[in-house]
FIKOLZA-1660 file (N, C-alpha, C; in steps of 0.1 Angstrom, whole numbers, plus 5000, padded with zeros to 4 digits):
% residues 88
   i   px   py   pz ch aa at
   1 9633 8769 1402  A  M  N
   1 9636 8777 1390  A  M CA
   1 9641 8767 1379  A  M  C
   2 9640 8755 1381  A  T  N
   2 9645 8746 1371  A  T CA
   2 9634 8745 1359  A  T  C
   3 9639 8740 1348  A  D  N
   3 9630 8738 1337  A  D CA
   3 9624 8750 1331  A  D  C
   4 9630 8762 1334  A  Q  N
   4 9625 8774 1328  A  Q CA
   4 9633 8777 1316  A  Q  C
   5 9628 8784 1306  A  P  N
   5 9636 8788 1295  A  P CA
   5 9647 8797 1299  A  P  C
   6 9658 8797 1292  A  T  N
   6 9669 8806 1296  A  T CA
   6 9672 8815 1283  A  T  C
   7 9679 8825 1286  A  T  N
   7 9684 8834 1275  A  T CA
   7 9699 8833 1274  A  T  C
   8 9704 8830 1262  A  R  N
   8 9718 8828 1260  A  R CA
   8 9725 8842 1259  A  R  C
   9 9736 8843 1266  A  F  N
   9 9744 8855 1265  A  F CA
   9 9759 8851 1268  A  F  C
  10 9768 8859 1264  A  E  N
  10 9782 8856 1266  A  E CA
  10 9786 8864 1278  A  E  C
  11 9792 8857 1287  A  G  N
  11 9798 8864 1299  A  G CA
  11 9812 8860 1301  A  G  C
  12 9818 8866 1311  A  Q  N
  12 9832 8864 1313  A  Q CA
  12 9834 8861 1328  A  Q  C
  13 9843 8852 1331  A  L  N
  13 9847 8849 1345  A  L CA
  13 9862 8850 1346  A  L  C
  14 9867 8854 1357  A  Y  N
  14 9881 8853 1359  A  Y CA
  14 9885 8839 1359  A  Y  C
  15 9898 8836 1354  A  P  N
  15 9902 8822 1354  A  P CA
  15 9900 8814 1367  A  P  C
  16 9904 8821 1378  A  R  N
  16 9903 8815 1391  A  R CA
  16 9888 8811 1394  A  R  C
  17 9879 8820 1391  A  Q  N
  17 9865 8818 1393  A  Q CA
  17 9860 8806 1385  A  Q  C
  18 9864 8805 1373  A  Y  N
  18 9860 8794 1364  A  Y CA
  18 9865 8781 1370  A  Y  C
  19 9878 8781 1374  A  Q  N
  19 9884 8769 1379  A  Q CA
  19 9877 8764 1392  A  Q  C
  20 9875 8774 1401  A  Q  N
  20 9868 8770 1414  A  Q CA
  20 9854 8766 1412  A  Q  C
  21 9847 8772 1402  A  A  N
  21 9833 8768 1399  A  A CA
  21 9833 8754 1394  A  A  C
  22 9842 8751 1385  A  T  N
  22 9843 8737 1379  A  T CA
  22 9846 8727 1391  A  T  C
  23 9854 8731 1400  A  E  N
  23 9857 8722 1411  A  E CA
  23 9844 8719 1420  A  E  C
  24 9836 8730 1422  A  V  N
  24 9824 8729 1429  A  V CA
  24 9814 8719 1422  A  V  C
  25 9813 8721 1409  A  I  N
  25 9804 8713 1401  A  I CA
  25 9808 8698 1402  A  I  C
  26 9821 8696 1400  A  T  N
  26 9827 8682 1401  A  T CA
  26 9824 8676 1414  A  T  C
  27 9826 8684 1425  A  R  N
  27 9823 8678 1439  A  R CA
  27 9808 8675 1440  A  R  C
  28 9800 8684 1435  A  L  N
  28 9785 8681 1436  A  L CA
  28 9781 8669 1429  A  L  C
  29 9787 8667 1417  A  K  N
  29 9784 8655 1409  A  K CA
  29 9788 8642 1416  A  K  C
  30 9800 8643 1422  A  V  N
  30 9805 8631 1430  A  V CA
  30 9795 8628 1441  A  V  C
  31 9792 8639 1449  A  E  N
  31 9783 8637 1460  A  E CA
  31 9769 8632 1456  A  E  C
  32 9764 8635 1444  A  N  N
  32 9751 8631 1440  A  N CA
  32 9750 8619 1432  A  N  C
  33 9761 8611 1431  A  R  N
  33 9761 8599 1423  A  R CA
  33 9751 8589 1429  A  R  C
  34 9748 8589 1441  A  Q  N
  34 9739 8580 1447  A  Q CA
  34 9724 8583 1443  A  Q  C
  35 9722 8595 1439  A  T  N
  35 9708 8599 1435  A  T CA
  35 9705 8593 1421  A  T  C
  36 9694 8586 1420  A  P  N
  36 9691 8580 1407  A  P CA
  36 9691 8591 1396  A  P  C
  37 9696 8587 1384  A  S  N
  37 9698 8596 1373  A  S CA
  37 9685 8603 1369  A  S  C
  38 9674 8596 1371  A  S  N
  38 9661 8602 1367  A  S CA
  38 9658 8614 1376  A  S  C
  39 9664 8615 1388  A  E  N
  39 9661 8625 1397  A  E CA
  39 9671 8636 1397  A  E  C
  40 9682 8634 1390  A  R  N
  40 9693 8644 1390  A  R CA
  40 9691 8654 1379  A  R  C
  41 9695 8666 1381  A  R  N
  41 9694 8677 1371  A  R CA
  41 9708 8680 1366  A  R  C
  42 9710 8683 1354  A  R  N
  42 9723 8687 1349  A  R CA
  42 9728 8699 1356  A  R  C
  43 9741 8698 1361  A  M  N
  43 9747 8710 1367  A  M CA
  43 9760 8714 1360  A  M  C
  44 9761 8726 1357  A  T  N
  44 9773 8732 1350  A  T CA
  44 9777 8745 1357  A  T  C
  45 9788 8751 1352  A  V  N
  45 9792 8764 1357  A  V CA
  45 9780 8773 1356  A  V  C
  46 9773 8772 1345  A  N  N
  46 9762 8781 1343  A  N CA
  46 9751 8780 1354  A  N  C
  47 9750 8768 1360  A  T  N
  47 9741 8767 1371  A  T CA
  47 9745 8776 1382  A  T  C
  48 9758 8776 1385  A  L  N
  48 9763 8785 1396  A  L CA
  48 9761 8799 1392  A  L  C
  49 9763 8803 1380  A  V  N
  49 9762 8817 1375  A  V CA
  49 9747 8821 1377  A  V  C
  50 9737 8812 1374  A  R  N
  50 9723 8816 1376  A  R CA
  50 9720 8817 1391  A  R  C
  51 9726 8809 1399  A  I  N
  51 9723 8810 1414  A  I CA
  51 9729 8823 1419  A  I  C
  52 9741 8826 1414  A  G  N
  52 9747 8839 1418  A  G CA
  52 9739 8851 1414  A  G  C
  53 9734 8850 1402  A  M  N
  53 9726 8861 1397  A  M CA
  53 9713 8863 1405  A  M  C
  54 9707 8852 1409  A  T  N
  54 9695 8852 1418  A  T CA
  54 9698 8859 1431  A  T  C
  55 9710 8856 1437  A  I  N
  55 9713 8863 1449  A  I CA
  55 9716 8878 1447  A  I  C
  56 9722 8881 1437  A  V  N
  56 9725 8895 1434  A  V CA
  56 9711 8903 1432  A  V  C
  57 9702 8897 1425  A  L  N
  57 9689 8903 1422  A  L CA
  57 9681 8904 1435  A  L  C
  58 9682 8894 1444  A  E  N
  58 9675 8895 1456  A  E CA
  58 9680 8907 1465  A  E  C
  59 9692 8912 1463  A  H  N
  59 9697 8923 1470  A  H CA
  59 9699 8935 1461  A  H  C
  60 9693 8936 1450  A  R  N
  60 9695 8947 1440  A  R CA
  60 9693 8961 1446  A  R  C
  61 9683 8962 1455  A  S  N
  61 9681 8975 1461  A  S CA
  61 9692 8980 1469  A  S  C
  62 9701 8971 1474  A  A  N
  62 9712 8975 1482  A  A CA
  62 9725 8978 1474  A  A  C
  63 9725 8975 1462  A  L  N
  63 9737 8976 1453  A  L CA
  63 9739 8991 1450  A  L  C
  64 9752 8995 1452  A  H  N
  64 9756 9008 1449  A  H CA
  64 9772 9008 1448  A  H  C
  65 9777 9016 1439  A  G  N
  65 9791 9016 1437  A  G CA
  65 9795 9019 1423  A  G  C
  66 9807 9022 1421  A  N  N
  66 9812 9026 1408  A  N CA
  66 9821 9015 1401  A  N  C
  67 9823 9004 1408  A  N  N
  67 9832 8994 1403  A  N CA
  67 9828 8980 1409  A  N  C
  68 9834 8970 1404  A  E  N
  68 9831 8956 1409  A  E CA
  68 9834 8955 1424  A  E  C
  69 9845 8960 1429  A  A  N
  69 9848 8959 1443  A  A CA
  69 9838 8965 1452  A  A  C
  70 9833 8977 1448  A  E  N
  70 9823 8984 1456  A  E CA
  70 9809 8977 1455  A  E  C
  71 9806 8972 1444  A  L  N
  71 9793 8964 1443  A  L CA
  71 9794 8951 1451  A  L  C
  72 9805 8945 1451  A  L  N
  72 9807 8933 1459  A  L CA
  72 9806 8936 1474  A  L  C
  73 9812 8947 1478  A  Q  N
  73 9812 8951 1492  A  Q CA
  73 9797 8954 1496  A  Q  C
  74 9790 8961 1487  A  A  N
  74 9776 8964 1491  A  A CA
  74 9768 8951 1491  A  A  C
  75 9770 8942 1482  A  L  N
  75 9763 8929 1483  A  L CA
  75 9766 8921 1495  A  L  C
  76 9778 8920 1499  A  R  N
  76 9782 8913 1511  A  R CA
  76 9776 8920 1523  A  R  C
  77 9776 8933 1524  A  A  N
  77 9770 8940 1535  A  A CA
  77 9755 8937 1536  A  A  C
  78 9748 8937 1525  A  S  N
  78 9734 8934 1524  A  S CA
  78 9731 8920 1529  A  S  C
  79 9739 8911 1525  A  I  N
  79 9737 8897 1529  A  I CA
  79 9739 8895 1544  A  I  C
  80 9750 8902 1549  A  A  N
  80 9753 8902 1564  A  A CA
  80 9741 8908 1572  A  A  C
  81 9736 8919 1567  A  R  N
  81 9724 8925 1574  A  R CA
  81 9712 8916 1574  A  R  C
  82 9710 8909 1563  A  R  N
  82 9698 8900 1563  A  R CA
  82 9701 8888 1572  A  R  C
  83 9713 8883 1573  A  Q  N
  83 9716 8872 1582  A  Q CA
  83 9714 8875 1597  A  Q  C
  84 9717 8888 1600  A  T  N
  84 9716 8892 1614  A  T CA
  84 9703 8898 1617  A  T  C
  85 9693 8898 1607  A  G  N
  85 9680 8903 1610  A  G CA
  85 9678 8917 1607  A  G  C
  86 9688 8924 1602  A  G  N
  86 9687 8938 1598  A  G CA
  86 9679 8940 1586  A  G  C
  87 9677 8953 1582  A  T  N
  87 9670 8956 1570  A  T CA
  87 9680 8961 1559  A  T  C
  88 9676 8961 1547  A  E  N
  88 9684 8965 1536  A  E CA
  88 9684 8980 1535  A  E  C
% end
């Protein structure tokens, strides 16, 4: 999915989410220092947001609920079913 055009939008993260996402990106950058710069892709918090959106959309048929907590619960249940070989 790299090198595809993106659409800019404004989103919001909880402060803890942003802090933890920044820590993940920093760790990945440190781990990938051995990779030649010509082979590395730029990674930012937005990279993680796009990955998260991909996962949500892969399970979109299982999403239901009236609030963030219910949607998250439905997403986690769908992922667990897929991991155990169940269907959505």
